[in-house]
Residue frames as a rotation matrix with the C-alpha (Angstrom) as fourth column:
UNK 1
-0.708 0.610 0.355 18.58
-0.329 0.159 -0.931 -0.57
-0.624 -0.776 0.088 -9.30
UNK 2
-0.840 0.541 -0.036 15.61
0.260 0.460 0.849 -2.54
0.476 0.704 -0.527 -10.53
UNK 3
-0.697 0.717 -0.006 12.08
-0.404 -0.400 -0.822 -1.20
-0.592 -0.571 0.569 -10.00
UNK 4
-0.761 0.515 0.396 8.69
0.648 0.631 0.426 -2.35
-0.031 0.580 -0.814 -11.27
UNK 5
-0.788 0.598 -0.145 5.69
-0.607 -0.794 0.022 -0.47
-0.102 0.106 0.989 -12.67
UNK 6
-0.470 0.748 0.468 2.15
0.487 0.662 -0.569 -1.74
-0.736 -0.040 -0.676 -12.44
UNK 7
-0.201 0.476 0.856 -0.53
0.968 -0.038 0.249 -0.85
0.150 0.879 -0.453 -14.97
UNK 8
0.761 0.543 -0.355 -1.46
0.598 -0.799 0.061 2.44
-0.251 -0.259 -0.933 -13.26
UNK 9
0.213 -0.768 -0.603 2.08
-0.055 -0.626 0.778 3.82
-0.976 -0.132 -0.176 -13.58
UNK 10
-0.662 -0.447 0.602 2.62
0.515 0.312 0.798 2.38
-0.545 0.838 0.024 -17.04
UNK 11
0.159 0.825 0.543 -0.70
0.986 -0.159 -0.047 3.87
0.047 0.543 -0.838 -18.21
UNK 12
0.784 0.108 -0.612 0.16
0.280 -0.940 0.193 7.28
-0.554 -0.323 -0.767 -16.81
UNK 13
-0.164 -0.957 -0.240 3.54
-0.007 -0.242 0.970 7.14
-0.986 0.161 0.033 -18.55
UNK 14
-0.875 -0.305 0.376 2.27
0.291 0.288 0.912 6.05
-0.386 0.908 -0.163 -21.97
UNK 15
-0.266 0.857 0.442 -1.35
0.858 0.001 0.514 7.21
0.440 0.515 -0.736 -22.23
UNK 16
-0.948 -0.233 0.219 -1.82
0.137 -0.914 -0.382 10.94
0.289 -0.332 0.898 -21.60
UNK 17
-0.226 0.945 0.238 -5.59
-0.491 -0.322 0.809 10.47
0.841 0.066 0.537 -21.26
UNK 18
-0.180 0.114 -0.977 -5.21
0.622 0.783 -0.023 8.27
0.762 -0.611 -0.212 -18.19
UNK 19
0.478 0.382 0.791 -6.85
-0.400 -0.707 0.583 9.72
0.782 -0.595 -0.184 -15.10
UNK 20
-0.617 -0.785 -0.051 -4.65
-0.281 0.281 -0.918 9.41
0.735 -0.552 -0.394 -12.02
UNK 21
0.026 0.551 -0.834 -5.90
0.722 0.567 0.397 7.55
0.691 -0.613 -0.383 -8.97
UNK 22
0.545 0.198 0.815 -6.97
-0.296 -0.864 0.408 10.01
0.785 -0.463 -0.412 -6.25
UNK 23
-0.672 -0.736 0.077 -4.76
-0.233 0.112 -0.966 10.27
0.702 -0.668 -0.247 -3.19
UNK 24
-0.031 0.740 -0.671 -6.71
0.598 0.552 0.581 8.34
0.801 -0.384 -0.460 -0.51
UNK 25
-0.531 -0.229 -0.816 -5.64
0.831 -0.330 -0.448 10.84
-0.166 -0.916 0.365 2.16
UNK 26
-0.824 0.163 -0.543 -7.18
-0.138 -0.987 -0.086 13.79
-0.549 0.004 0.835 0.31
UNK 27
0.087 0.862 0.499 -9.61
0.501 0.395 -0.770 12.21
-0.861 0.317 -0.398 -2.16
UNK 28
0.691 0.105 -0.715 -8.18
-0.421 -0.745 -0.517 14.53
-0.587 0.659 -0.470 -4.82
UNK 29
0.877 -0.441 0.192 -6.18
0.422 0.514 -0.747 13.66
0.231 0.736 0.636 -7.93
UNK 30
0.194 -0.906 -0.376 -2.45
0.732 -0.122 0.671 14.10
-0.653 -0.406 0.639 -7.63
UNK 31
0.850 0.062 -0.524 -1.42
-0.197 -0.884 -0.424 17.50
-0.489 0.464 -0.739 -9.00
UNK 32
0.275 -0.755 -0.595 1.10
-0.961 -0.238 -0.143 17.42
-0.033 0.611 -0.791 -11.86
UNK 33
0.572 0.022 0.820 0.83
-0.274 0.947 0.165 13.63
-0.773 -0.319 0.548 -11.92
UNK 34
0.949 -0.204 0.242 2.13
0.305 0.385 -0.871 13.26
0.084 0.900 0.427 -15.48
UNK 35
0.509 -0.796 0.328 5.12
-0.506 -0.585 -0.633 15.48
0.696 0.157 -0.701 -14.70
UNK 36
0.296 -0.366 0.882 5.87
-0.876 0.264 0.404 13.45
-0.381 -0.892 -0.242 -11.56
UNK 37
0.763 0.030 0.646 5.80
0.124 0.973 -0.193 10.21
-0.634 0.228 0.739 -13.58
UNK 38
0.867 -0.459 0.195 7.99
0.151 -0.131 -0.980 11.70
0.476 0.878 -0.044 -16.33
UNK 39
0.348 -0.757 0.553 10.50
-0.849 -0.505 -0.155 12.94
0.397 -0.416 -0.819 -13.73
UNK 40
0.457 -0.117 0.882 10.53
-0.557 0.735 0.386 9.49
-0.694 -0.667 0.271 -12.12
UNK 41
0.883 -0.114 0.456 11.24
0.393 0.711 -0.583 7.78
-0.258 0.694 0.673 -15.45
UNK 42
0.699 -0.661 0.275 13.94
-0.217 -0.562 -0.798 10.36
0.682 0.498 -0.536 -16.27
UNK 43
0.341 -0.558 0.756 15.57
-0.937 -0.144 0.317 9.80
-0.068 -0.817 -0.573 -12.88
UNK 44
0.537 -0.111 0.836 15.62
-0.143 0.965 0.220 6.02
-0.831 -0.238 0.502 -13.30
UNK 45
0.928 -0.187 0.323 16.82
0.363 0.246 -0.899 6.30
0.088 0.951 0.296 -16.93
UNK 46
0.611 -0.722 0.325 19.68
-0.546 -0.681 -0.488 8.66
0.573 0.121 -0.810 -16.03
UNK 47
0.181 -0.532 0.827 20.86
-0.893 0.264 0.366 6.27
-0.413 -0.805 -0.427 -13.32
UNK 48
-0.526 -0.366 -0.768 20.70
-0.734 0.651 0.193 3.33
0.429 0.665 -0.611 -15.73
UNK 49
-0.568 0.410 0.713 18.01
-0.481 0.538 -0.692 1.61
-0.668 -0.736 -0.109 -13.66
UNK 50
-0.919 0.352 -0.176 15.73
0.069 0.585 0.808 -1.04
0.387 0.731 -0.562 -15.09
UNK 51
-0.445 0.866 0.230 11.95
-0.819 -0.290 -0.495 -0.64
-0.361 -0.408 0.838 -14.94
UNK 52
-0.966 0.155 0.209 10.29
0.194 0.963 0.185 -4.06
-0.173 0.219 -0.960 -14.97
UNK 53
-0.332 0.918 -0.214 6.91
-0.943 -0.327 0.063 -4.23
-0.013 0.223 0.975 -16.65
UNK 54
-0.626 0.173 0.761 5.13
-0.113 0.945 -0.308 -7.45
-0.772 -0.278 -0.572 -15.62
UNK 55
-0.980 0.178 0.084 3.43
0.122 0.213 0.969 -8.99
0.155 0.961 -0.231 -18.67
UNK 56
-0.197 0.971 -0.136 -0.06
0.980 0.192 -0.048 -8.89
-0.020 -0.142 -0.990 -17.08
UNK 57
0.047 0.153 -0.987 0.39
0.327 -0.936 -0.129 -5.10
-0.944 -0.317 -0.094 -16.67
UNK 58
-0.861 -0.386 -0.332 1.47
-0.200 -0.342 0.918 -4.81
-0.468 0.856 0.217 -20.28
UNK 59
-0.727 0.649 0.222 -1.68
0.643 0.532 0.552 -6.66
0.240 0.544 -0.804 -21.33
UNK 60
0.118 0.777 -0.618 -3.88
0.869 -0.382 -0.315 -4.34
-0.481 -0.500 -0.721 -19.24
UNK 61
-0.281 -0.312 -0.907 -2.17
-0.039 -0.941 0.336 -1.30
-0.959 0.130 0.252 -20.75
UNK 62
-0.976 -0.212 -0.040 -2.43
-0.050 0.044 0.998 -2.49
-0.210 0.976 -0.054 -24.34
UNK 63
-0.425 0.896 0.131 -6.14
0.900 0.402 0.168 -3.16
0.098 0.189 -0.977 -23.94
UNK 64
0.342 0.613 -0.712 -6.69
0.766 -0.621 -0.166 0.46
-0.544 -0.489 -0.682 -22.85
UNK 65
-0.434 -0.584 -0.686 -4.43
0.105 -0.789 0.605 2.63
-0.895 0.190 0.404 -25.02
UNK 66
0.531 0.685 -0.499 -5.75
-0.389 -0.327 -0.861 4.25
-0.753 0.652 0.093 -28.20
UNK 67
0.628 -0.398 -0.668 -2.76
-0.682 0.131 -0.719 3.07
0.374 0.908 -0.190 -30.28
UNK 68
0.915 -0.224 0.336 -1.41
-0.035 0.785 0.619 -0.32
-0.403 -0.578 0.710 -29.25
UNK 69
0.627 -0.701 0.340 1.39
0.702 0.320 -0.636 -0.25
0.337 0.638 0.692 -31.84
UNK 70
0.320 -0.481 0.816 2.64
-0.200 -0.876 -0.439 3.11
0.926 -0.023 -0.377 -30.62
UNK 71
0.720 -0.016 0.693 2.66
-0.694 -0.021 0.720 1.93
0.003 -1.000 -0.027 -26.98
UNK 72
0.865 -0.423 0.270 4.61
0.383 0.904 0.190 -1.21
-0.325 -0.061 0.944 -27.88
UNK 73
0.468 -0.702 0.537 7.05
0.548 -0.247 -0.799 0.86
0.694 0.668 0.269 -29.91
UNK 74
0.443 -0.267 0.856 7.61
-0.557 -0.830 0.029 3.31
0.703 -0.489 -0.516 -27.03
UNK 75
0.827 -0.128 0.547 8.23
-0.427 0.489 0.760 0.49
-0.365 -0.863 0.350 -24.56
UNK 76
0.755 -0.547 0.361 10.59
0.636 0.744 -0.203 -1.31
-0.157 0.383 0.910 -26.95
UNK 77
0.481 -0.557 0.677 12.44
0.275 -0.637 -0.720 1.93
0.833 0.532 -0.153 -27.75
UNK 78
0.650 -0.187 0.736 13.13
-0.677 -0.584 0.449 2.70
0.346 -0.790 -0.506 -24.10
UNK 79
-0.216 -0.808 -0.548 16.31
-0.203 0.587 -0.784 1.23
0.955 -0.058 -0.291 -22.68
UNK 80
-0.666 -0.038 0.745 14.81
-0.733 -0.156 -0.663 1.51
0.141 -0.987 0.076 -19.19
UNK 81
0.300 0.906 0.299 11.79
-0.924 0.353 -0.144 -0.76
-0.236 -0.233 0.944 -19.70
UNK 82
-0.840 -0.474 -0.266 12.15
-0.514 0.851 0.106 -4.53
0.176 0.226 -0.958 -19.46
UNK 83
0.239 0.952 -0.191 9.11
-0.840 0.302 0.451 -6.74
0.487 0.053 0.872 -20.08
UNK 84
-0.757 -0.492 0.429 9.07
-0.652 0.609 -0.452 -9.46
-0.039 -0.622 -0.782 -17.40
UNK 85
-0.191 0.704 -0.684 7.13
-0.478 0.542 0.691 -12.68
0.858 0.459 0.233 -18.03
UNK 86
0.378 0.336 0.863 5.38
-0.881 0.416 0.224 -15.00
-0.284 -0.845 0.454 -15.62
UNK 87
-0.035 -0.523 -0.852 7.79
-0.685 0.633 -0.361 -17.92
0.728 0.571 -0.380 -15.86
UNK 88
0.272 0.124 -0.954 8.51
0.315 0.926 0.210 -21.12
0.909 -0.358 0.213 -13.91
UNK 89
-0.752 -0.580 -0.313 10.33
0.501 -0.194 -0.843 -19.24
0.429 -0.791 0.437 -11.11
UNK 90
-0.721 0.569 0.396 7.31
-0.629 -0.776 -0.031 -16.97
0.290 -0.272 0.918 -10.72
UNK 91
0.203 0.832 -0.516 4.94
-0.428 0.549 0.717 -19.95
0.880 0.075 0.468 -10.70
UNK 92
-0.122 -0.338 -0.933 6.91
0.645 0.687 -0.333 -21.56
0.754 -0.643 0.134 -7.87
UNK 93
-0.965 -0.263 0.022 7.02
0.170 -0.684 -0.710 -18.32
0.201 -0.681 0.704 -5.87
UNK 94
-0.439 0.877 0.196 3.30
-0.765 -0.479 0.431 -17.70
0.472 0.040 0.881 -6.41
UNK 95
0.215 0.489 -0.845 2.44
0.033 0.861 0.507 -21.25
0.976 -0.137 0.169 -5.36
UNK 96
-0.527 -0.494 -0.692 4.39
0.706 0.199 -0.680 -20.71
0.473 -0.847 0.243 -2.13
UNK 97
-0.945 0.221 0.243 2.63
-0.293 -0.901 -0.319 -17.39
0.148 -0.373 0.916 -1.46
UNK 98
-0.097 0.981 -0.170 -0.80
-0.700 0.054 0.712 -18.92
0.708 0.189 0.681 -2.11
UNK 99
0.055 0.066 -0.996 -0.05
0.398 0.914 0.082 -21.95
0.916 -0.401 0.024 0.09
UNK 100
-0.830 -0.425 -0.361 1.12
0.497 -0.271 -0.824 -19.77
0.252 -0.863 0.437 2.99
UNK 101
-0.735 0.623 0.269 -2.00
-0.626 -0.775 0.086 -17.61
0.262 -0.105 0.959 2.69
UNK 102
0.138 0.815 -0.563 -4.26
-0.401 0.565 0.721 -20.66
0.906 0.126 0.404 2.69
UNK 103
-0.199 -0.311 -0.929 -2.47
0.650 0.668 -0.363 -22.19
0.733 -0.677 0.069 5.71
UNK 104
-0.979 -0.199 0.049 -2.86
0.109 -0.705 -0.701 -18.89
0.174 -0.681 0.712 7.58
UNK 105
-0.409 0.903 -0.133 -6.63
0.772 0.265 -0.578 -19.20
-0.487 -0.339 -0.805 7.13
UNK 106
0.408 0.507 -0.759 -6.96
-0.011 -0.829 -0.560 -16.13
-0.913 0.237 -0.332 4.89
UNK 107
0.073 -0.428 0.901 -6.31
0.850 0.499 0.168 -17.11
-0.521 0.754 0.400 1.29
UNK 108
0.550 0.166 0.819 -6.92
0.671 -0.672 -0.314 -13.51
0.498 0.722 -0.481 0.15
UNK 109
-0.421 -0.845 -0.331 -4.56
0.870 -0.272 -0.412 -12.02
0.258 -0.461 0.849 2.78
UNK 110
-0.306 0.365 -0.879 -7.14
0.630 -0.615 -0.474 -9.54
-0.713 -0.699 -0.042 4.02
UNK 111
-0.958 -0.013 -0.286 -7.86
-0.201 -0.682 0.703 -8.09
-0.204 0.731 0.651 0.56
UNK 112
-0.243 0.964 0.107 -11.55
-0.178 0.064 -0.982 -7.55
-0.954 -0.258 0.156 -0.15
UNK 113
-0.274 0.093 -0.957 -11.23
-0.950 -0.179 0.255 -8.11
-0.148 0.979 0.138 -3.90
UNK 114
0.811 0.584 -0.038 -12.55
-0.574 0.780 -0.250 -11.19
-0.117 0.225 0.967 -5.67
UNK 115
0.521 -0.613 0.594 -10.40
0.080 0.728 0.681 -14.31
-0.850 -0.307 0.429 -5.85
UNK 116
0.589 -0.305 0.748 -9.53
0.808 0.209 -0.551 -13.85
0.012 0.929 0.370 -9.56
UNK 117
0.770 -0.302 0.562 -8.31
-0.133 -0.937 -0.321 -10.29
0.624 0.172 -0.762 -8.91
UNK 118
0.719 -0.526 0.455 -6.30
-0.522 0.024 0.853 -11.48
-0.459 -0.850 -0.257 -5.90
UNK 119
0.505 -0.534 0.678 -4.59
0.537 0.809 0.238 -14.14
-0.676 0.244 0.695 -8.01
UNK 120
0.633 -0.221 0.742 -3.88
0.648 -0.372 -0.664 -11.63
0.423 0.902 -0.093 -10.80
UNK 121
0.793 -0.309 0.525 -2.50
-0.430 -0.895 0.123 -8.99
0.432 -0.323 -0.842 -8.40
UNK 122
0.653 -0.588 0.478 -0.32
-0.240 0.438 0.867 -11.54
-0.719 -0.680 0.145 -6.59
UNK 123
0.577 -0.419 0.702 1.01
0.774 0.554 -0.306 -12.69
-0.261 0.719 0.644 -9.95
UNK 124
0.710 -0.278 0.647 2.07
0.194 -0.806 -0.559 -9.13
0.677 0.522 -0.519 -10.80
UNK 125
0.733 -0.434 0.523 3.78
-0.680 -0.460 0.571 -8.62
-0.007 -0.775 -0.632 -7.43
UNK 126
0.625 -0.502 0.598 5.57
0.141 0.826 0.546 -11.98
-0.768 -0.257 0.587 -7.73
UNK 127
0.657 -0.394 0.643 6.88
0.715 0.054 -0.697 -11.09
0.239 0.918 0.317 -11.21
UNK 128
0.709 -0.384 0.591 8.32
-0.345 -0.920 -0.184 -7.88
0.615 -0.073 -0.785 -9.73
UNK 129
0.662 -0.450 0.599 9.97
-0.605 0.150 0.782 -9.73
-0.442 -0.880 -0.173 -6.86
UNK 130
0.610 -0.426 0.669 11.39
0.483 0.868 0.113 -12.56
-0.629 0.254 0.735 -8.97
UNK 131
0.692 -0.308 0.653 12.67
0.552 -0.358 -0.753 -9.94
0.466 0.882 -0.077 -11.43
UNK 132
-0.231 -0.883 -0.408 14.72
0.943 -0.099 -0.319 -8.38
0.241 -0.458 0.855 -8.65
UNK 133
0.108 0.328 0.938 12.72
0.183 -0.934 0.306 -5.18
0.977 0.139 -0.161 -8.13
UNK 134
-0.793 -0.354 -0.495 13.41
0.567 -0.132 -0.813 -3.23
0.223 -0.926 0.306 -4.96
UNK 135
-0.713 0.583 -0.389 10.60
-0.264 -0.737 -0.622 -0.71
-0.649 -0.341 0.680 -5.45
UNK 136
-0.578 0.648 0.497 7.13
0.816 0.474 0.331 -1.44
-0.022 0.596 -0.802 -6.78
UNK 137
-0.929 0.270 -0.255 5.26
-0.270 -0.962 -0.034 1.56
-0.255 0.037 0.966 -8.17
UNK 138
-0.606 0.795 -0.023 1.49
0.604 0.479 0.637 1.13
0.517 0.373 -0.771 -7.96
UNK 139
-0.730 0.499 0.468 -1.68
-0.644 -0.732 -0.223 2.93
0.231 -0.464 0.855 -6.92
UNK 140
0.115 0.755 -0.645 -3.57
-0.340 0.640 0.689 -0.37
0.933 0.141 0.331 -6.58
UNK 141
0.285 0.060 0.957 -4.38
-0.948 -0.129 0.290 -1.24
0.140 -0.990 0.020 -2.96
UNK 142
0.925 0.093 0.369 -4.19
-0.192 0.952 0.240 -5.02
-0.329 -0.292 0.898 -3.25
UNK 143
0.650 -0.759 0.035 -1.01
0.383 0.289 -0.877 -4.94
0.656 0.584 0.479 -5.33
UNK 144
0.118 -0.581 0.805 0.49
-0.640 -0.664 -0.386 -2.62
0.759 -0.470 -0.450 -2.69
UNK 145
0.554 0.179 0.813 -0.37
-0.804 0.369 0.467 -5.09
-0.217 -0.912 0.348 0.04
UNK 146
0.973 -0.164 0.163 0.98
0.196 0.959 -0.203 -8.11
-0.123 0.229 0.966 -1.83
UNK 147
0.461 -0.852 0.249 4.20
0.124 -0.216 -0.968 -6.31
0.879 0.477 0.006 -2.85
UNK 148
0.135 -0.377 0.916 4.83
-0.885 -0.462 -0.060 -5.29
0.446 -0.803 -0.396 0.77
UNK 149
0.788 0.208 0.580 4.21
-0.488 0.785 0.382 -8.89
-0.376 -0.584 0.720 1.90
UNK 150
0.857 -0.497 0.136 6.93
0.478 0.670 -0.568 -9.94
0.191 0.552 0.812 -0.55
UNK 151
0.264 -0.788 -0.556 9.37
0.754 -0.191 0.629 -7.42
-0.602 -0.585 0.543 0.93
UNK 152
-0.270 -0.319 0.908 9.19
0.864 -0.497 0.082 -4.79
0.425 0.807 0.410 -1.80
UNK 153
-0.688 0.079 -0.722 9.12
0.296 -0.877 -0.378 -1.08
-0.663 -0.473 0.580 -1.05
UNK 154
-0.058 0.768 0.638 5.91
0.998 0.054 0.025 0.41
-0.015 0.638 -0.770 -2.47
UNK 155
-0.813 -0.152 -0.563 5.53
0.153 -0.987 0.046 3.91
-0.562 -0.049 0.825 -3.90
UNK 156
0.159 0.931 0.328 2.37
0.874 0.022 -0.486 5.61
-0.460 0.364 -0.810 -5.15
UNK 157
0.031 -0.114 0.993 1.88
0.757 -0.646 -0.098 8.61
0.653 0.755 0.066 -7.45
UNK 158
0.824 0.360 0.436 1.13
0.024 -0.792 0.610 10.76
0.565 -0.492 -0.662 -4.41
UNK 159
0.738 -0.642 -0.208 4.53
0.405 0.175 0.898 9.75
-0.540 -0.746 0.389 -2.93
UNK 160
0.191 -0.705 0.683 6.48
0.971 0.034 -0.236 11.03
0.144 0.709 0.691 -5.94
UNK 161
-0.364 -0.436 -0.823 8.46
0.542 -0.818 0.193 14.23
-0.757 -0.376 0.534 -5.73
UNK 162
0.826 0.563 -0.007 7.12
0.384 -0.573 -0.724 17.22
-0.412 0.595 -0.690 -7.56
UNK 163
0.088 -0.829 0.552 9.68
0.958 -0.082 -0.276 18.37
0.274 0.553 0.787 -10.14
UNK 164
-0.450 -0.370 -0.813 11.26
0.731 -0.675 -0.097 21.64
-0.513 -0.638 0.574 -8.93
UNK 165
-0.979 0.050 0.197 9.94
0.091 -0.760 0.644 23.72
0.182 0.649 0.739 -11.83
UNK 166
-0.149 0.989 -0.017 6.35
0.300 0.061 0.952 22.85
0.942 0.137 -0.306 -10.87
UNK 167
0.110 0.105 -0.988 6.92
0.994 0.002 0.111 23.41
0.013 -0.994 -0.104 -7.17
UNK 168
-0.808 -0.454 -0.376 8.21
0.450 -0.887 0.104 26.88
-0.380 -0.084 0.921 -8.07
UNK 169
-0.706 0.623 0.336 5.10
0.090 -0.392 0.916 27.51
0.703 0.677 0.221 -10.19
UNK 170
0.202 0.795 -0.572 2.93
0.766 0.235 0.598 26.72
0.610 -0.559 -0.562 -7.16
UNK 171
-0.218 -0.355 -0.909 4.89
0.872 -0.489 -0.018 29.22
-0.438 -0.797 0.416 -5.06
UNK 172
-0.988 -0.131 0.082 4.52
0.155 -0.835 0.527 31.90
-0.001 0.534 0.846 -7.75
UNK 173
-0.353 0.931 0.091 0.77
0.253 0.002 0.967 31.21
0.901 0.364 -0.237 -8.02
UNK 174
0.192 0.390 -0.900 0.38
0.965 0.094 0.246 31.41
0.180 -0.916 -0.359 -4.23
UNK 175
-0.643 -0.502 -0.578 2.22
0.594 -0.804 0.037 34.76
-0.484 -0.320 0.815 -4.19
UNK 176
-0.915 0.318 0.248 -0.04
0.008 -0.602 0.799 36.12
0.403 0.733 0.548 -6.93
UNK 177
-0.009 0.954 -0.301 -3.15
0.564 0.253 0.786 34.95
0.826 -0.162 -0.540 -5.05
UNK 178
0.153 0.009 -0.988 -2.01
0.974 -0.172 0.150 36.53
-0.169 -0.985 -0.035 -1.78
UNK 179
-0.262 -0.355 -0.897 -0.66
0.236 -0.925 0.297 39.71
-0.936 -0.134 0.326 -3.36
UNK 180
0.305 0.404 0.862 -2.74
0.918 0.114 -0.379 40.47
-0.252 0.907 -0.336 -6.45
UNK 181
-0.678 -0.632 -0.375 -1.37
0.482 -0.768 0.422 43.32
-0.555 0.105 0.825 -8.52
């Protein structure tokens, strides 16, 4: 299976200081977010899946990490990660998406972001689609919308399964709170 990570997921995976996006349903950060991301990467790695990293996401990540060389090394060392460029196939697909949006009368497809951000987010979603991704992992609202419009399944950090060892810790902590000794 081929999946794609946007900058939010890539940052969470490679920069431990990254703050997770709050779950819009609760307004709270996702508990055990780093562990959920690590479990997701482990699951995809064990299955031999490919995790596409669109080049614009790589650029965003590298501008934010404390050690750019270390981040590049970690990505290159991983057999799961595949850097995906914006190439001629992506340009053609993006042109078609932009033309259809303009013809529909809403060139930003209902997204309230500025036009430059819309173009950038569409570019990222198109790279994922052209690269063959089935699932697009993002916490970005406009990227979610564009990926869904392209037929990709979208997953957010708050959708990820909690690794069993952390779910068990929550149960133990609840028991201790209810039945203090």
